[in-house]
N, C-alpha and C positions, 0 to 999 in steps of 0.2 A: 560379744556380738561381732560377727563377721559381715562386712559389707560385700555384696556380690553384684556386679553390674550385669544387666540383661544383654548388653551389647559390648563389644570390645572398646575399652577406653584406656587412657593413660592412668596408671596406678595413683598418681598424685591426687586425682579427684576422689578416689575412695579413701585415701589416707587422711585427707583434710577433714577435720570436724572441729567442733567448738567446745573444748574442755574448759573447766573452771579452775582446776587445781593448779596453783602457781606457788612458787617458793618465796616470793617477795624480793628476790635479788633485782636491783635496778637494771634495766636494759641498757646496754652500752650504746653510745652515740653511733658507733659503727654499725651495730645491728639495726638500729632505727633507720639509718640512712640507706641500708640495703633494702629494707622494706619499702621506703619511699621511692627508691630507684625502680623497684619492680612496679609500683603503682604508676610511676611516671610514664611507663611504656604501654599503659592500657589504651585501647582504642577510644576515640571520642568523636562525636558528631562534628563535622567541619574542622576537625583537629583543634577544637576549642580548649581541650584539657582543662575543663571547668572545675575539677576537684581541687580541694585544698585540705590540709591537715593542720590542726592545732594540737600540740602534744605536750605532755609533761612526764618526766621521769621520776620514779619512786625515790623518795628521799630529798627531792629538790622542792623549793618553795611553791612552784606552780602546781605540783601534784595535788595539794589540798584543794585548790580552786576547782580543778576538774573532778576530783573525787566527790566533792560536795554537790555536784550536779546530778549524781546518780540517785536512783530510787533506793530505798533501804534494802530491798531484796537483792540488788546487785552490789551494794556496799559490803555485804557480808562475805563475799568472795573476792571482790576487786581490791580489797585492802592488801592483798598479796600480789597484785599486778606489778610488773616491772616498769610499765609505762601505760598511760591512758592517752587515747587519741580521740579527737572529735573530727568527723568528716563533714566538710562543707561542700556545696556545689554552687557555681555561679548561675543563678536562675535568669538574670538579665545581663546580657553582654555589655562590654564597655561602649558599644555603639548604640545602646538603648534598646536593642531587639531582644525579645524573649528567647531564652535558650530552652527549646522544647525537650532536649535530651539531657539536661544537666543531671538529673537524678540517675538516669540510666548510665551515663558516663561515670559518675561517681561510684556506682555499683560495680562497674568493670574495674575501676581502680582498686576498690575494696577487695574484689576477688583476687586481683593480681597480688596485692599485699598479703592476703590470707594464704595464698598458695606459696608465696615466698617464705612466709613465716613458718608454715608447716614443713617446708623443705629444710629449714634451718633448725627444726626440732623445737620450735617455740609454740607456746599456747597463744592462739589468736582467736578472740571471741568478740564478735560484734553484738551490739545490743541497742534496743530502742528504749530501754528503761532508764531514762534520764530526763531532766527538765530542759527541753530544747529552747524555750523562750528565755529562761534564765541564762542558758549558755550563750545565747546571742548577746545579752547585755554584759555578762561577765567577761567574755572573750573579745568583745568589741567587734562583733561580726557585722559587716555592712548590710544594708537592706537588700542589696542585689545578690546576696548569697543565702541559700537555704541551709539550715542546720539539719543534717541527715541522721547520723548515727554516732555512737561512741564505740570505741574498740578498746578492749583490755588486751595487753600483750605481756607475756612474761615467760620465764623459764618454768618447765613443768615442776609441779610440786606433788605432795602426797595427797591422795584422795582422802585419807583419814583426817587430814587437817581441815577439810570442808565441813560445814554444818551437816549433821546427820541427814537432814531432809534432801540435801544436794548430792550426797555420796552415791545413791542409787542411780542418779541421772548421769553420772560421770562415765559415759560410754558413747561411742558413735551411734547416731540415730539412723534409722532406716528411711527410705524414701518411698513415695508413691510409685506405682508402675509407670514407666514412660508413656504407656498408652493413655494415661489419664492427663498427660501434659501437652501432647501434640496432636493436632487434628487436621486432617487434610481437607482443604477447601472451605470449611465453615465450622464455626464453633457449634458443638452439639447442644441440643435442647434437652 
């Protein structure tokens, strides 16, 4: 499937997608910190930089704790991830004020990380299929942080190594037309 933009954009947006096939090789610390560096430069409301990442590398003791947070449907392919990440965002600032843009800002950081990973030839796949409340307890997340998503990162693997039901889905997805996403002046009824 070939992705084609309706309007001219940078190719990195078309090349980034969320595969599942990974080879199980642990991600190097250098690769992880390159991803975190890209996320570090994301824009944020009031320059709060409210995103945080808790991570674990395959083959290290912490990996099992993060892996155990996943729903079974994600465990079947994340077992070959090179690293797992949990994305958090500071919902209440240190001064006690609510941070209205925390999730939006964490989303910008996630996209920066995803684009960097794609440019490095890595698989980067975000997912909501995990137990966020258990993550809060297991990872010691303070009450003023929201638990947003988990991310599996790894080196590309063989599609044939995925469960059969996932193999057909291992291709870039298409998108709605832009005209269904942006509206001048007022949301349509």
